[in-house]
Structure formats: C-alpha cells, structure tokens
GUVEXLUM-977319 format. One record per residue (C-alpha): residue in three letters; y, z, x. Coordinates in steps of 0.1 Angstrom, whole numbers, padded with zeros to 4 digits, always signed. Layout:
REM residues N
ALAYZX/...
REM end
This chain:
REM residues 397
UNK+0000+0000+0000/UNK+0035-0009+0012/UNK+0056+0021+0022/UNK+0093+0024+0030/UNK+0095+0029+0068/UNK+0132+0034+0074/UNK+0150+0067+0065/UNK+0182+0051+0054/UNK+0163+0026+0032/UNK+0146+0055+0016/UNK+0179+0073+0007/UNK+0194+0040-0005/UNK+0163+0032-0027/UNK+0165+0067-0043/UNK+0202+0062-0052/UNK+0196+0027-0064/UNK+0168+0039-0087/UNK+0190+0066-0102/UNK+0218+0041-0106/UNK+0196+0017-0126/UNK+0184+0045-0149/UNK+0219+0058-0155/UNK+0231+0022-0162/UNK+0204+0018-0187/UNK+0213+0050-0204/UNK+0250+0042-0205/UNK+0250+0005-0213/UNK+0217-0004-0228/UNK+0218+0027-0249/UNK+0181+0029-0253/UNK+0171+0056-0279/UNK+0144+0070-0256/UNK+0172+0087-0236/UNK+0180+0108-0267/UNK+0146+0124-0263/UNK+0139+0123-0226/UNK+0171+0127-0205/UNK+0179+0103-0176/UNK+0173+0129-0150/UNK+0137+0134-0162/UNK+0131+0096-0159/UNK+0145+0098-0124/UNK+0120+0125-0116/UNK+0090+0108-0132/UNK+0095+0074-0118/UNK+0100+0088-0083/UNK+0068+0108-0088/UNK+0050+0075-0096/UNK+0063+0059-0064/UNK+0051+0090-0045/UNK+0017+0088-0061/UNK+0011+0052-0050/UNK+0023+0061-0014/UNK+0056+0043-0015/UNK+0074+0071+0003/UNK+0044+0080+0026/UNK+0059+0073+0061/UNK+0073+0092+0090/UNK+0108+0077+0083/UNK+0109+0090+0048/UNK+0097+0125+0058/UNK+0123+0126+0086/UNK+0151+0116+0063/UNK+0140+0141+0037/UNK+0140+0169+0062/UNK+0174+0160+0075/UNK+0192+0154+0042/UNK+0177+0174+0013/UNK+0187+0210+0022/UNK+0221+0199+0035/UNK+0230+0182+0002/UNK+0214+0210-0018/UNK+0237+0237-0005/UNK+0267+0213-0008/UNK+0257+0208-0045/UNK+0255+0245-0052/UNK+0290+0250-0038/UNK+0305+0221-0058/UNK+0287+0230-0090/UNK+0301+0266-0089/UNK+0337+0254-0085/UNK+0338+0250-0123/UNK+0329+0286-0128/UNK+0363+0304-0126/UNK+0356+0338-0142/UNK+0393+0339-0153/UNK+0386+0309-0176/UNK+0352+0323-0187/UNK+0369+0355-0198/UNK+0385+0335-0225/UNK+0352+0336-0243/UNK+0358+0372-0249/UNK+0333+0401-0244/UNK+0314+0394-0277/UNK+0306+0357-0268/UNK+0297+0367-0232/UNK+0273+0394-0245/UNK+0256+0369-0269/UNK+0251+0345-0240/UNK+0238+0373-0217/UNK+0216+0385-0245/UNK+0201+0351-0248/UNK+0195+0348-0210/UNK+0179+0383-0208/UNK+0156+0377-0238/UNK+0144+0345-0223/UNK+0138+0365-0191/UNK+0117+0390-0210/UNK+0096+0362-0223/UNK+0091+0347-0188/UNK+0081+0380-0173/UNK+0061+0396-0201/UNK+0040+0365-0207/UNK+0034+0354-0171/UNK+0004+0377-0166/UNK-0013+0361-0196/UNK-0007+0325-0185/UNK-0007+0328-0147/UNK-0043+0317-0142/UNK-0040+0288-0167/UNK-0009+0276-0149/UNK-0025+0275-0115/UNK-0025+0310-0101/UNK+0004+0332-0090/UNK+0005+0320-0054/UNK+0013+0284-0065/UNK+0034+0291-0096/UNK+0056+0322-0092/UNK+0084+0304-0073/UNK+0084+0274-0097/UNK+0084+0297-0127/UNK+0115+0316-0113/UNK+0131+0282-0106/UNK+0125+0272-0143/UNK+0141+0305-0155/UNK+0171+0297-0134/UNK+0173+0264-0151/UNK+0169+0281-0185/UNK+0200+0302-0177/UNK+0222+0277-0160/UNK+0208+0242-0159/UNK+0190+0216-0137/UNK+0213+0223-0107/UNK+0202+0259-0106/UNK+0165+0249-0108/UNK+0171+0226-0078/UNK+0189+0254-0060/UNK+0158+0276-0062/UNK+0137+0249-0045/UNK+0148+0262-0010/UNK+0157+0298-0020/UNK+0121+0305-0031/UNK+0087+0291-0020/UNK+0084+0266-0047/UNK+0052+0245-0048/UNK+0059+0208-0055/UNK+0031+0204-0080/UNK+0041+0235-0100/UNK+0077+0224-0099/UNK+0067+0191-0116/UNK+0048+0210-0143/UNK+0078+0233-0148/UNK+0100+0202-0153/UNK+0075+0188-0178/UNK+0078+0221-0197/UNK+0116+0220-0195/UNK+0117+0185-0210/UNK+0092+0192-0238/UNK+0106+0225-0249/UNK+0142+0214-0246/UNK+0137+0185-0269/UNK+0118+0205-0295/UNK+0143+0234-0293/UNK+0173+0212-0299/UNK+0156+0197-0330/UNK+0147+0231-0344/UNK+0181+0246-0339/UNK+0197+0217-0357/UNK+0172+0222-0385/UNK+0181+0259-0386/UNK+0218+0252-0394/UNK+0211+0253-0431/UNK+0195+0287-0428/UNK+0226+0302-0412/UNK+0238+0320-0444/UNK+0204+0338-0447/UNK+0204+0348-0410/UNK+0240+0360-0412/UNK+0233+0380-0444/UNK+0202+0396-0428/UNK+0221+0406-0397/UNK+0255+0414-0414/UNK+0271+0390-0390/UNK+0308+0394-0380/UNK+0325+0360-0377/UNK+0361+0372-0382/UNK+0374+0363-0347/UNK+0353+0332-0341/UNK+0380+0306-0350/UNK+0405+0323-0326/UNK+0380+0322-0297/UNK+0372+0286-0305/UNK+0409+0275-0303/UNK+0413+0291-0269/UNK+0381+0276-0255/UNK+0389+0241-0268/UNK+0423+0243-0252/UNK+0408+0251-0219/UNK+0382+0223-0221/UNK+0408+0198-0232/UNK+0431+0207-0203/UNK+0403+0199-0178/UNK+0393+0166-0195/UNK+0428+0152-0192/UNK+0427+0153-0154/UNK+0411+0124-0136/UNK+0400+0125-0099/UNK+0415+0103-0072/UNK+0398+0091-0041/UNK+0417+0118-0021/UNK+0403+0145-0044/UNK+0367+0133-0040/UNK+0370+0130-0002/UNK+0385+0165+0000/UNK+0356+0179-0021/UNK+0330+0160-0002/UNK+0342+0171+0032/UNK+0346+0208+0022/UNK+0312+0209+0004/UNK+0294+0194+0034/UNK+0311+0218+0059/UNK+0303+0247+0035/UNK+0266+0236+0037/UNK+0267+0237+0075/UNK+0285+0270+0077/UNK+0263+0285+0049/UNK+0231+0276+0067/UNK+0243+0292+0099/UNK+0253+0324+0081/UNK+0221+0323+0061/UNK+0200+0321+0093/UNK+0218+0351+0108/UNK+0215+0371+0076/UNK+0178+0362+0073/UNK+0171+0373+0109/UNK+0189+0406+0103/UNK+0170+0414+0071/UNK+0137+0405+0088/UNK+0145+0429+0117/UNK+0150+0458+0092/UNK+0118+0450+0073/UNK+0132+0430+0044/UNK+0115+0397+0052/UNK+0117+0386+0016/UNK+0154+0378+0022/UNK+0146+0347+0044/UNK+0170+0320+0055/UNK+0168+0300+0023/UNK+0174+0330+0000/UNK+0203+0343+0021/UNK+0219+0308+0024/UNK+0216+0303-0014/UNK+0232+0337-0021/UNK+0260+0332+0004/UNK+0269+0297-0008/UNK+0267+0309-0044/UNK+0291+0338-0038/UNK+0314+0315-0017/UNK+0315+0289-0045/UNK+0324+0316-0072/UNK+0352+0329-0050/UNK+0365+0294-0042/UNK+0365+0286-0080/UNK+0395+0309-0082/UNK+0414+0292-0054/UNK+0434+0259-0054/UNK+0403+0240-0044/UNK+0386+0250-0076/UNK+0414+0232-0095/UNK+0408+0198-0079/UNK+0395+0172-0103/UNK+0362+0154-0095/UNK+0340+0185-0093/UNK+0318+0173-0122/UNK+0315+0138-0108/UNK+0306+0149-0073/UNK+0281+0176-0085/UNK+0264+0150-0106/UNK+0260+0127-0076/UNK+0246+0155-0055/UNK+0222+0165-0083/UNK+0207+0131-0088/UNK+0203+0127-0051/UNK+0186+0160-0046/UNK+0164+0157-0077/UNK+0153+0122-0065/UNK+0144+0136-0031/UNK+0124+0165-0046/UNK+0105+0141-0069/UNK+0097+0118-0040/UNK+0074+0145-0026/UNK+0054+0152-0058/UNK+0027+0131-0074/UNK+0018+0125-0111/UNK-0015+0141-0105/UNK+0004+0174-0104/UNK+0012+0170-0141/UNK-0024+0175-0152/UNK-0017+0212-0156/UNK+0014+0206-0177/UNK-0001+0212-0212/UNK-0006+0249-0205/UNK+0029+0251-0191/UNK+0042+0237-0223/UNK+0023+0263-0243/UNK+0038+0290-0220/UNK+0073+0276-0227/UNK+0067+0277-0265/UNK+0055+0313-0263/UNK+0086+0322-0243/UNK+0108+0307-0270/UNK+0090+0327-0297/UNK+0096+0359-0278/UNK+0132+0349-0273/UNK+0138+0342-0311/UNK+0123+0376-0321/UNK+0143+0396-0296/UNK+0175+0377-0304/UNK+0170+0384-0341/UNK+0166+0422-0334/UNK+0197+0421-0312/UNK+0216+0403-0340/UNK+0205+0430-0364/UNK+0218+0456-0340/UNK+0251+0440-0330/UNK+0257+0417-0360/UNK+0256+0384-0342/UNK+0258+0352-0363/UNK+0233+0323-0360/UNK+0259+0298-0349/UNK+0267+0317-0317/UNK+0231+0328-0311/UNK+0220+0291-0313/UNK+0248+0280-0291/UNK+0241+0306-0265/UNK+0204+0298-0266/UNK+0209+0260-0260/UNK+0236+0267-0235/UNK+0209+0285-0215/UNK+0180+0260-0220/UNK+0201+0228-0222/UNK+0234+0236-0204/UNK+0269+0223-0209/UNK+0258+0189-0221/UNK+0240+0200-0252/UNK+0255+0234-0262/UNK+0285+0217-0279/UNK+0261+0196-0300/UNK+0247+0228-0316/UNK+0281+0245-0318/UNK+0297+0215-0336/UNK+0268+0213-0360/UNK+0284+0244-0375/UNK+0320+0235-0370/UNK+0336+0208-0349/UNK+0361+0233-0335/UNK+0334+0253-0318/UNK+0326+0227-0291/UNK+0347+0245-0264/UNK+0327+0277-0268/UNK+0295+0258-0261/UNK+0310+0242-0230/UNK+0322+0275-0216/UNK+0289+0292-0223/UNK+0271+0265-0203/UNK+0295+0270-0174/UNK+0288+0307-0175/UNK+0251+0300-0172/UNK+0258+0279-0141/UNK+0276+0309-0126/UNK+0249+0334-0131/UNK+0218+0312-0130/UNK+0211+0315-0093/UNK+0213+0353-0093/UNK+0190+0356-0123/UNK+0166+0331-0109/UNK+0163+0351-0077/UNK+0159+0383-0097/UNK+0131+0367-0117/UNK+0115+0355-0084/UNK+0115+0391-0071/UNK+0097+0403-0103/UNK+0071+0375-0105/UNK+0063+0379-0068/UNK+0048+0413-0077/UNK+0018+0394-0092/UNK+0008+0380-0058/
REM end
C-alpha cells in the first residue's frame, strides 16, 4: 500500500482533507452534517487512511512527533483567550450554578458507572485516560478533549471509541432536549422554578455576544495571535518540564511534564484573557484552525479496528445521561431551576458553544447569548475538571 513519505506532505494532506470536508459542510450543505459534525468526519476519514497504512512511514511519524504537541498547547492557550471571567460573571451566580450543577452531575455519572463498565470498555489500563478526556469534552468541548491527549496517558483506540460515544450521545441528546421543550411547564411546576430574572440576564448576555460578533480580525491580528500562541507553547513546555521534574523529585510523579504543561498553559490562557491580547479578534478563527489540525493528527494514529468496542461505550454514555437527568431534576427541586436553563447548561457541556444557543432559542430567541456564555464557561473549566476526573479514575488501575 502506498504511504506518504514526506512529513510536510503529511501535514498538507491532513489540512487539505479538513478543508474539503468543511467546504462540503458550508457550500454543499449536505444534511448528513446535521447529524454527524464535520469534525467527526475528519476523524473517521483519517482513521480510514491510517487503517490502510497511508500514514505508516518514518516521515509521518517524525512530523507527528515534531508538530502535534507544539500545536496542541498553542491551541489550548488560544482557546482560553475567549474565557474572560469578567464577561462570564454577567451570567450571574444562578446561571453559573446551573452550569456547574450540570457539569458535576455528568461527572458523578462518569465516576459512579465506570466500575460497572470498565471491563466491557476494554479495561482500566487502556480506558481511564480516554474516559477522563471524554469528560473534559462533556464539560467544555472538543478542544478540551484534545488537550487531555497529552496531559493524560490516553490510549489511541480508547480515544476513538470515546469520540464515537460523544457523537452518538450528542446527536441523541440534542433531539431529546428539543422534544422536551413542550414539557417545560410540567418540569417548572414540579420544581417550582423561578424565572423572574431570566430576561434581564438574557439581555446582558446577548449584548456581550453581539459586541464580539461585530469585530472582524485583520491579518495583523492573526499574525500576533499565531506568534504569541506558538511562543507560549515553547515556554509552557519548558516550564512544564521543570515542574514535572520537581514533582517527581518529591514523590508526585503523577504530575508529569504533559500534565504540568497543560495546567500551566491553561492558567496562563485564563490570565491572558483579561489582558489586551484577550480582546484581539481572530481568537475563534485561529483556535478552529488549530483544533482541526490537532484532531486530524490524532486520528491519523488510530485505526477503524479500534471502534469495534464502541457499542459498549455508547451504552456507557447513555447510562451517564440517565444519571445526569435524575440528579439535575433533584437539584432543580431543591433550587427551583427551570427546564430551559437546565437543558441549555446540559447541552453547553455536551455540545459546547455551537449547540447551546439552539436549545436556548427553542424556548425564547432572546436566550441565545446565555447558551454561548455557558459554552465559553465550559471551555474555561473543562481542562481542570478533566484532570480531576483522571485522578479519580486512575484509582481503578
């Protein structure tokens, strides 16, 4: 079988493949993209090429080793520049609590059900890192899942299965939440929901989102963001190596270079979000470019054979969602949360900023901004919660 031999050709092919899929999504408008997002097709098609040996060469492996982690840390930094906590505070404490309630109840499902499914998923040694990475994704999105790839020992096959779970459960959950809209009065009556301040919060959130959408990046903005993010990646890996060596010397080997680098770059990104660089336009565009490149590279090292275990992963995901719904209803009874915001928070976790506004606007078009800001909040805390879940699941080794 023919294989790409040149490292640059390998990177160029990955980007070309992503470009073709994104062009089909945008211009051909195939309905299949409504059910399976473009980023999943990027992953699956690259897995196919890996399976047939298209990337099986020393040149590809060398390029992967030289590029993947460097771009990964740059992506983490850029992604977090949108997470200015001063803006997120405009959600108000109630909305933030509903989002965190959603993230924590999902975490309870992940942890409590893991012992029941661990053997069916492939054993703790192969799956705990991928499961923690999936949880990071179900708090903040695909970028957080990719960030966990180096921060934790994530098996490539298990990662592929986790992505299959993510896609299947994501599509099912969006449909169910849209169906549940008509039952909102019954939920709200049962929980004695308080919606008195919802419109005021929605107006503030929409104004913040509208302000960001009206700013378009220039070439200068993109070059500045690109150069800063790449140097942050270099500096972050140096600091991470020093931190990892220190923790190892004091008996905390669990905090290795990858984990320390991810934590350092995450904190640096959150701090930078509150500085002038966090106000530069082009953050979303550049983080998207990084994300598709990193995801393509990760997929290029996994085979479709790895997906044979995916059915049990999907069952695991459905069970997690059942636990999540039950616990969210109990919390809603206790704190009088309404179904609209619970649904928006849930899909902000599982789907991210792209889909949270869909659920929010199904209740009222003025609630779109709340969904966006909840998704951004997930991106800010996803790495920390993913690492925390990793620490918990590693106990099953």
